[in-house]
N, CA, C and O atoms as a GROMACS GRO file, in nm:
protein
  412
    1MET      N    1   0.082  -0.120   0.000
    1MET     CA    2   0.000   0.000   0.000
    1MET      C    3   0.087   0.126   0.000
    1MET      O    4   0.080   0.205   0.094
    2LYS      N    5   0.167   0.145  -0.102
    2LYS     CA    6   0.249   0.263  -0.110
    2LYS      C    7   0.214   0.348  -0.231
    2LYS      O    8   0.140   0.306  -0.320
    3GLY      N    9   0.270   0.465  -0.230
    3GLY     CA   10   0.258   0.554  -0.344
    3GLY      C   11   0.116   0.588  -0.382
    3GLY      O   12   0.030   0.611  -0.297
    4ASN      N   13   0.094   0.590  -0.513
    4ASN     CA   14  -0.037   0.628  -0.566
    4ASN      C   15  -0.126   0.508  -0.595
    4ASN      O   16  -0.224   0.522  -0.668
    5MET      N   17  -0.095   0.394  -0.540
    5MET     CA   18  -0.177   0.275  -0.567
    5MET      C   19  -0.309   0.279  -0.491
    5MET      O   20  -0.407   0.217  -0.532
    6TYR      N   21  -0.312   0.352  -0.380
    6TYR     CA   22  -0.432   0.360  -0.297
    6TYR      C   23  -0.464   0.506  -0.266
    6TYR      O   24  -0.374   0.591  -0.260
    7SER      N   25  -0.589   0.533  -0.247
    7SER     CA   26  -0.634   0.666  -0.208
    7SER      C   27  -0.636   0.675  -0.056
    7SER      O   28  -0.701   0.595   0.012
    8GLU      N   29  -0.564   0.773  -0.003
    8GLU     CA   30  -0.561   0.792   0.143
    8GLU      C   31  -0.702   0.817   0.197
    8GLU      O   32  -0.739   0.765   0.303
    9TYR      N   33  -0.777   0.895   0.125
    9TYR     CA   34  -0.914   0.928   0.165
    9TYR      C   35  -1.001   0.803   0.171
    9TYR      O   36  -1.071   0.779   0.270
   10ALA      N   37  -0.997   0.723   0.064
   10ALA     CA   38  -1.080   0.603   0.059
   10ALA      C   39  -1.036   0.501   0.163
   10ALA      O   40  -1.120   0.436   0.225
   11LEU      N   41  -0.905   0.487   0.184
   11LEU     CA   42  -0.856   0.394   0.286
   11LEU      C   43  -0.907   0.433   0.424
   11LEU      O   44  -0.943   0.348   0.505
   12LYS      N   45  -0.909   0.563   0.450
   12LYS     CA   46  -0.958   0.611   0.579
   12LYS      C   47  -1.105   0.574   0.597
   12LYS      O   48  -1.145   0.528   0.704
   13LEU      N   49  -1.186   0.593   0.493
   13LEU     CA   50  -1.328   0.557   0.501
   13LEU      C   51  -1.347   0.406   0.517
   13LEU      O   52  -1.435   0.362   0.591
   14VAL      N   53  -1.265   0.328   0.448
   14VAL     CA   54  -1.275   0.182   0.458
   14VAL      C   55  -1.240   0.137   0.599
   14VAL      O   56  -1.310   0.054   0.657
   15ARG      N   57  -1.133   0.193   0.655
   15ARG     CA   58  -1.089   0.152   0.789
   15ARG      C   59  -1.182   0.201   0.900
   15ARG      O   60  -1.219   0.125   0.989
   16GLU      N   61  -1.219   0.329   0.894
   16GLU     CA   62  -1.295   0.388   1.004
   16GLU      C   63  -1.445   0.364   0.994
   16GLU      O   64  -1.511   0.347   1.097
   17GLN      N   65  -1.499   0.362   0.876
   17GLN     CA   66  -1.644   0.351   0.859
   17GLN      C   67  -1.685   0.221   0.791
   17GLN      O   68  -1.803   0.200   0.763
   18HIS      N   69  -1.588   0.135   0.763
   18HIS     CA   70  -1.612   0.007   0.697
   18HIS      C   71  -1.690   0.026   0.566
   18HIS      O   72  -1.778  -0.053   0.532
   19LYS      N   73  -1.655   0.133   0.496
   19LYS     CA   74  -1.722   0.166   0.371
   19LYS      C   75  -1.664   0.081   0.258
   19LYS      O   76  -1.543   0.064   0.249
   20ILE      N   77  -1.749   0.031   0.173
   20ILE     CA   78  -1.708  -0.047   0.056
   20ILE      C   79  -1.748   0.032  -0.068
   20ILE      O   80  -1.859   0.083  -0.078
   21PHE      N   81  -1.656   0.041  -0.162
   21PHE     CA   82  -1.680   0.114  -0.286
   21PHE      C   83  -1.687   0.015  -0.402
   21PHE      O   84  -1.632  -0.095  -0.396
   22ASP      N   85  -1.755   0.055  -0.508
   22ASP     CA   86  -1.761  -0.024  -0.631
   22ASP      C   87  -1.708   0.059  -0.746
   22ASP      O   88  -1.727   0.181  -0.750
   23CYS      N   89  -1.641  -0.007  -0.838
   23CYS     CA   90  -1.593   0.060  -0.959
   23CYS      C   91  -1.714   0.108  -1.039
   23CYS      O   92  -1.806   0.030  -1.065
   24PRO      N   93  -1.715   0.236  -1.077
   24PRO     CA   94  -1.830   0.287  -1.153
   24PRO      C   95  -1.840   0.226  -1.294
   24PRO      O   96  -1.947   0.231  -1.355
   25LYS      N   97  -1.731   0.171  -1.344
   25LYS     CA   98  -1.732   0.116  -1.479
   25LYS      C   99  -1.773  -0.032  -1.482
   25LYS      O  100  -1.858  -0.072  -1.561
   26CYS      N  101  -1.710  -0.114  -1.393
   26CYS     CA  102  -1.736  -0.258  -1.400
   26CYS      C  103  -1.804  -0.314  -1.275
   26CYS      O  104  -1.847  -0.430  -1.276
   27GLY      N  105  -1.814  -0.234  -1.168
   27GLY     CA  106  -1.882  -0.279  -1.047
   27GLY      C  107  -1.795  -0.361  -0.952
   27GLY      O  108  -1.845  -0.412  -0.852
   28HIS      N  109  -1.666  -0.376  -0.982
   28HIS     CA  110  -1.576  -0.453  -0.896
   28HIS      C  111  -1.566  -0.384  -0.759
   28HIS      O  112  -1.561  -0.261  -0.752
   29GLU      N  113  -1.562  -0.462  -0.653
   29GLU     CA  114  -1.551  -0.408  -0.517
   29GLU      C  115  -1.412  -0.349  -0.497
   29GLU      O  116  -1.311  -0.412  -0.528
   30LEU      N  117  -1.409  -0.227  -0.443
   30LEU     CA  118  -1.283  -0.156  -0.420
   30LEU      C  119  -1.264  -0.131  -0.271
   30LEU      O  120  -1.360  -0.105  -0.198
   31LEU      N  121  -1.140  -0.139  -0.229
   31LEU     CA  122  -1.107  -0.111  -0.089
   31LEU      C  123  -1.007   0.003  -0.079
   31LEU      O  124  -0.917   0.001   0.004
   32GLY      N  125  -1.023   0.102  -0.165
   32GLY     CA  126  -0.936   0.218  -0.163
   32GLY      C  127  -0.835   0.222  -0.275
   32GLY      O  128  -0.751   0.312  -0.278
   33GLU      N  129  -0.840   0.127  -0.367
   33GLU     CA  130  -0.745   0.126  -0.478
   33GLU      C  131  -0.762   0.251  -0.565
   33GLU      O  132  -0.872   0.303  -0.582
   34ARG      N  133  -0.650   0.297  -0.618
   34ARG     CA  134  -0.651   0.412  -0.708
   34ARG      C  135  -0.697   0.371  -0.848
   34ARG      O  136  -0.760   0.449  -0.920
   35TYR      N  137  -0.666   0.247  -0.886
   35TYR     CA  138  -0.708   0.191  -1.015
   35TYR      C  139  -0.784   0.062  -0.990
   35TYR      O  140  -0.744  -0.018  -0.905
   36CYS      N  141  -0.890   0.041  -1.064
   36CYS     CA  142  -0.969  -0.081  -1.049
   36CYS      C  143  -0.885  -0.202  -1.089
   36CYS      O  144  -0.829  -0.204  -1.199
   37PRO      N  145  -0.874  -0.304  -1.002
   37PRO     CA  146  -0.795  -0.422  -1.036
   37PRO      C  147  -0.855  -0.502  -1.152
   37PRO      O  148  -0.784  -0.578  -1.218
   38SER      N  149  -0.983  -0.486  -1.177
   38SER     CA  150  -1.051  -0.564  -1.280
   38SER      C  151  -1.041  -0.498  -1.418
   38SER      O  152  -0.994  -0.560  -1.513
   39CYS      N  153  -1.086  -0.371  -1.428
   39CYS     CA  154  -1.089  -0.305  -1.560
   39CYS      C  155  -0.982  -0.198  -1.577
   39CYS      O  156  -0.972  -0.138  -1.684
   40LYS      N  157  -0.903  -0.173  -1.474
   40LYS     CA  158  -0.791  -0.076  -1.476
   40LYS      C  159  -0.834   0.070  -1.491
   40LYS      O  160  -0.752   0.154  -1.527
   41SER      N  161  -0.960   0.100  -1.464
   41SER     CA  162  -1.007   0.239  -1.470
   41SER      C  163  -0.951   0.317  -1.352
   41SER      O  164  -0.938   0.264  -1.241
   42LYS      N  165  -0.917   0.443  -1.375
   42LYS     CA  166  -0.873   0.529  -1.265
   42LYS      C  167  -0.993   0.563  -1.179
   42LYS      O  168  -1.099   0.598  -1.231
   43ILE      N  169  -0.979   0.552  -1.048
   43ILE     CA  170  -1.088   0.575  -0.955
   43ILE      C  171  -1.066   0.707  -0.882
   43ILE      O  172  -0.959   0.730  -0.825
   44ILE      N  173  -1.167   0.792  -0.884
   44ILE     CA  174  -1.168   0.915  -0.804
   44ILE      C  175  -1.291   0.903  -0.715
   44ILE      O  176  -1.404   0.899  -0.764
   45TYR      N  177  -1.269   0.899  -0.586
   45TYR     CA  178  -1.376   0.877  -0.490
   45TYR      C  179  -1.452   1.007  -0.462
   45TYR      O  180  -1.392   1.115  -0.460
   46ASN      N  181  -1.584   0.997  -0.440
   46ASN     CA  182  -1.666   1.114  -0.407
   46ASN      C  183  -1.616   1.176  -0.278
   46ASN      O  184  -1.596   1.106  -0.178
   47GLY      N  185  -1.594   1.306  -0.279
   47GLY     CA  186  -1.548   1.377  -0.161
   47GLY      C  187  -1.396   1.380  -0.147
   47GLY      O  188  -1.344   1.447  -0.058
   48GLU      N  189  -1.326   1.310  -0.232
   48GLU     CA  190  -1.180   1.301  -0.221
   48GLU      C  191  -1.111   1.436  -0.244
   48GLU      O  192  -1.018   1.471  -0.171
   49LYS      N  193  -1.156   1.509  -0.343
   49LYS     CA  194  -1.093   1.638  -0.372
   49LYS      C  195  -1.111   1.736  -0.256
   49LYS      O  196  -1.017   1.807  -0.220
   50ASP      N  197  -1.231   1.739  -0.197
   50ASP     CA  198  -1.256   1.826  -0.082
   50ASP      C  199  -1.169   1.785   0.037
   50ASP      O  200  -1.117   1.870   0.109
   51TYR      N  201  -1.155   1.655   0.057
   51TYR     CA  202  -1.073   1.603   0.168
   51TYR      C  203  -0.930   1.652   0.154
   51TYR      O  204  -0.871   1.702   0.250
   52TYR      N  205  -0.872   1.637   0.035
   52TYR     CA  206  -0.734   1.678   0.015
   52TYR      C  207  -0.719   1.829   0.023
   52TYR      O  208  -0.619   1.880   0.073
   53LEU      N  209  -0.818   1.900  -0.025
   53LEU     CA  210  -0.814   2.046  -0.018
   53LEU      C  211  -0.813   2.093   0.127
   53LEU      O  212  -0.731   2.176   0.165
   54LYS      N  213  -0.905   2.041   0.206
   54LYS     CA  214  -0.917   2.086   0.345
   54LYS      C  215  -0.801   2.041   0.432
   54LYS      O  216  -0.775   2.102   0.536
   55ASN      N  217  -0.730   1.937   0.393
   55ASN     CA  218  -0.617   1.889   0.471
   55ASN      C  219  -0.483   1.938   0.417
   55ASN      O  220  -0.378   1.892   0.462
   56SER      N  221  -0.485   2.029   0.322
   56SER     CA  222  -0.360   2.080   0.266
   56SER      C  223  -0.311   2.201   0.343
   56SER      O  224  -0.389   2.272   0.408
   57LYS      N  225  -0.182   2.223   0.336
   57LYS     CA  226  -0.122   2.339   0.402
   57LYS      C  227  -0.168   2.469   0.337
   57LYS      O  228  -0.182   2.571   0.405
   58LEU      N  229  -0.190   2.465   0.206
   58LEU     CA  230  -0.236   2.586   0.136
   58LEU      C  231  -0.374   2.628   0.184
   58LEU      O  232  -0.402   2.747   0.195
   59TYR      N  233  -0.460   2.531   0.213
   59TYR     CA  234  -0.595   2.561   0.261
   59TYR      C  235  -0.588   2.631   0.396
   59TYR      O  236  -0.657   2.731   0.419
   60SER      N  237  -0.505   2.578   0.488
   60SER     CA  238  -0.496   2.641   0.620
   60SER      C  239  -0.428   2.778   0.610
   60SER      O  240  -0.463   2.870   0.682
   61ALA      N  241  -0.330   2.790   0.520
   61ALA     CA  242  -0.267   2.921   0.500
   61ALA      C  243  -0.367   3.020   0.442
   61ALA      O  244  -0.369   3.137   0.480
   62GLY      N  245  -0.450   2.972   0.350
   62GLY     CA  246  -0.553   3.058   0.292
   62GLY      C  247  -0.653   3.105   0.396
   62GLY      O  248  -0.695   3.220   0.395
   63ASN      N  249  -0.691   3.015   0.488
   63ASN     CA  250  -0.782   3.054   0.595
   63ASN      C  251  -0.719   3.160   0.684
   63ASN      O  252  -0.786   3.255   0.725
   64SER      N  253  -0.590   3.144   0.716
   64SER     CA  254  -0.520   3.243   0.797
   64SER      C  255  -0.516   3.379   0.728
   64SER      O  256  -0.537   3.483   0.790
   65MET      N  257  -0.488   3.375   0.597
   65MET     CA  258  -0.484   3.502   0.522
   65MET      C  259  -0.623   3.564   0.513
   65MET      O  260  -0.636   3.687   0.514
   66GLN      N  261  -0.727   3.482   0.504
   66GLN     CA  262  -0.863   3.534   0.500
   66GLN      C  263  -0.896   3.605   0.631
   66GLN      O  264  -0.956   3.713   0.630
   67LYS      N  265  -0.857   3.546   0.743
   67LYS     CA  266  -0.882   3.609   0.873
   67LYS      C  267  -0.806   3.740   0.885
   67LYS      O  268  -0.860   3.840   0.935
   68ALA      N  269  -0.680   3.741   0.839
   68ALA     CA  270  -0.600   3.864   0.842
   68ALA      C  271  -0.665   3.971   0.753
   68ALA      O  272  -0.670   4.088   0.789
   69GLY      N  273  -0.714   3.929   0.637
   69GLY     CA  274  -0.781   4.023   0.547
   69GLY      C  275  -0.908   4.080   0.608
   69GLY      O  276  -0.937   4.199   0.592
   70ASP      N  277  -0.984   3.996   0.677
   70ASP     CA  278  -1.106   4.043   0.743
   70ASP      C  279  -1.073   4.146   0.850
   70ASP      O  280  -1.142   4.247   0.865
   71THR      N  281  -0.966   4.120   0.925
   71THR     CA  282  -0.923   4.213   1.029
   71THR      C  283  -0.882   4.346   0.966
   71THR      O  284  -0.917   4.453   1.017
   72MET      N  285  -0.807   4.340   0.856
   72MET     CA  286  -0.765   4.463   0.788
   72MET      C  287  -0.885   4.539   0.732
   72MET      O  288  -0.887   4.662   0.733
   73GLN      N  289  -0.985   4.465   0.683
   73GLN     CA  290  -1.106   4.528   0.632
   73GLN      C  291  -1.178   4.604   0.742
   73GLN      O  292  -1.223   4.717   0.722
   74LYS      N  293  -1.189   4.542   0.859
   74LYS     CA  294  -1.255   4.610   0.973
   74LYS      C  295  -1.178   4.735   1.014
   74LYS      O  296  -1.237   4.839   1.043
   75THR      N  297  -1.044   4.724   1.014
   75THR     CA  298  -0.962   4.840   1.048
   75THR      C  299  -0.980   4.951   0.945
   75THR      O  300  -0.992   5.068   0.982
   76GLY      N  301  -0.983   4.915   0.818
   76GLY     CA  302  -1.005   5.014   0.712
   76GLY      C  303  -1.140   5.082   0.724
   76GLY      O  304  -1.152   5.203   0.703
   77ASN      N  305  -1.242   5.005   0.757
   77ASN     CA  306  -1.376   5.063   0.775
   77ASN      C  307  -1.377   5.161   0.892
   77ASN      O  308  -1.441   5.266   0.885
   78SER      N  309  -1.306   5.126   1.000
   78SER     CA  310  -1.300   5.216   1.116
   78SER      C  311  -1.228   5.346   1.079
   78SER      O  312  -1.272   5.455   1.116
   79LEU      N  313  -1.118   5.334   1.005
   79LEU     CA  314  -1.045   5.454   0.962
   79LEU      C  315  -1.129   5.540   0.869
   79LEU      O  316  -1.123   5.663   0.875
   80SER      N  317  -1.205   5.477   0.784
   80SER     CA  318  -1.292   5.550   0.693
   80SER      C  319  -1.398   5.628   0.772
   80SER      O  320  -1.426   5.744   0.741
   81SER      N  321  -1.455   5.564   0.871
   81SER     CA  322  -1.555   5.633   0.955
   81SER      C  323  -1.492   5.749   1.030
   81SER      O  324  -1.553   5.855   1.044
   82PHE      N  325  -1.368   5.729   1.076
   82PHE     CA  326  -1.298   5.836   1.146
   82PHE      C  327  -1.272   5.953   1.052
   82PHE      O  328  -1.284   6.069   1.091
   83GLY      N  329  -1.236   5.921   0.927
   83GLY     CA  330  -1.212   6.028   0.828
   83GLY      C  331  -1.337   6.109   0.802
   83GLY      O  332  -1.330   6.231   0.789
   84CYS      N  333  -1.452   6.042   0.795
   84CYS     CA  334  -1.578   6.114   0.775
   84CYS      C  335  -1.609   6.204   0.894
   84CYS      O  336  -1.654   6.317   0.878
   85ALA      N  337  -1.583   6.154   1.013
   85ALA     CA  338  -1.607   6.233   1.134
   85ALA      C  339  -1.515   6.355   1.136
   85ALA      O  340  -1.556   6.465   1.174
   86MET      N  341  -1.389   6.336   1.095
   86MET     CA  342  -1.295   6.448   1.090
   86MET      C  343  -1.346   6.556   0.994
   86MET      O  344  -1.338   6.675   1.023
   87THR      N  345  -1.397   6.514   0.881
   87THR     CA  346  -1.449   6.609   0.782
   87THR      C  347  -1.566   6.688   0.840
   87THR      O  348  -1.573   6.810   0.826
   88LEU      N  349  -1.656   6.618   0.905
   88LEU     CA  350  -1.775   6.683   0.959
   88LEU      C  351  -1.742   6.777   1.075
   88LEU      O  352  -1.793   6.889   1.080
   89PHE      N  353  -1.659   6.733   1.167
   89PHE     CA  354  -1.639   6.808   1.291
   89PHE      C  355  -1.520   6.902   1.292
   89PHE      O  356  -1.503   6.979   1.387
   90ILE      N  357  -1.435   6.896   1.189
   90ILE     CA  358  -1.320   6.987   1.187
   90ILE      C  359  -1.321   7.073   1.060
   90ILE      O  360  -1.318   7.196   1.068
   91THR      N  361  -1.325   7.011   0.946
   91THR     CA  362  -1.313   7.085   0.821
   91THR      C  363  -1.431   7.178   0.798
   91THR      O  364  -1.412   7.295   0.765
   92ILE      N  365  -1.551   7.130   0.816
   92ILE     CA  366  -1.670   7.212   0.792
   92ILE      C  367  -1.676   7.332   0.888
   92ILE      O  368  -1.704   7.443   0.843
   93PRO      N  369  -1.651   7.314   1.018
   93PRO     CA  370  -1.650   7.433   1.105
   93PRO      C  371  -1.542   7.536   1.067
   93PRO      O  372  -1.565   7.656   1.078
   94VAL      N  373  -1.426   7.488   1.022
   94VAL     CA  374  -1.320   7.581   0.980
   94VAL      C  375  -1.367   7.661   0.859
   94VAL      O  376  -1.345   7.781   0.852
   95ILE      N  377  -1.430   7.595   0.765
   95ILE     CA  378  -1.482   7.665   0.646
   95ILE      C  379  -1.587   7.768   0.687
   95ILE      O  380  -1.588   7.879   0.635
   96ILE      N  381  -1.673   7.732   0.779
   96ILE     CA  382  -1.778   7.825   0.826
   96ILE      C  383  -1.712   7.945   0.893
   96ILE      O  384  -1.754   8.059   0.870
   97ILE      N  385  -1.611   7.923   0.976
   97ILE     CA  386  -1.542   8.034   1.044
   97ILE      C  387  -1.477   8.126   0.941
   97ILE      O  388  -1.486   8.248   0.952
   98LEU      N  389  -1.410   8.068   0.839
   98LEU     CA  390  -1.346   8.150   0.737
   98LEU      C  391  -1.449   8.234   0.661
   98LEU      O  392  -1.425   8.351   0.631
   99ILE      N  393  -1.562   8.174   0.630
   99ILE     CA  394  -1.667   8.246   0.560
   99ILE      C  395  -1.718   8.363   0.645
   99ILE      O  396  -1.739   8.473   0.594
  100LEU      N  397  -1.739   8.338   0.774
  100LEU     CA  398  -1.786   8.443   0.864
  100LEU      C  399  -1.684   8.555   0.880
  100LEU      O  400  -1.721   8.671   0.894
  101LEU      N  401  -1.555   8.522   0.880
  101LEU     CA  402  -1.451   8.623   0.895
  101LEU      C  403  -1.441   8.714   0.773
  101LEU      O  404  -1.408   8.832   0.787
  102PHE      N  405  -1.469   8.662   0.657
  102PHE     CA  406  -1.454   8.742   0.535
  102PHE      C  407  -1.584   8.802   0.486
  102PHE      O  408  -1.588   8.858   0.377
  103LEU      N  409  -1.689   8.793   0.562
  103LEU     CA  410  -1.816   8.857   0.523
  103LEU      C  411  -1.828   8.995   0.575
  103LEU      O  412  -1.928   9.062   0.551
   0.00000   0.00000   0.00000
């Protein structure tokens, strides 16, 4: 059971959940093989791609970057609100004072 002869995902399901798979082409019983021993078709198990994606280092790194991005977005929104407040409470009164001084 080395290399690409068996699917790690399917082996896990076979061992932990006693799941039995059948070849979609010939119906031969599979126990996690990557290729059907009977008809030699390549086997891709349902849910296998999601399993590998969620267990990859890139997926966890992507989640970390997503959290960092969300934090930066919240910070940017706060700064934007502060900028609007600065405009309302500082710039506009200064303009009003200048207008009153030159009238």
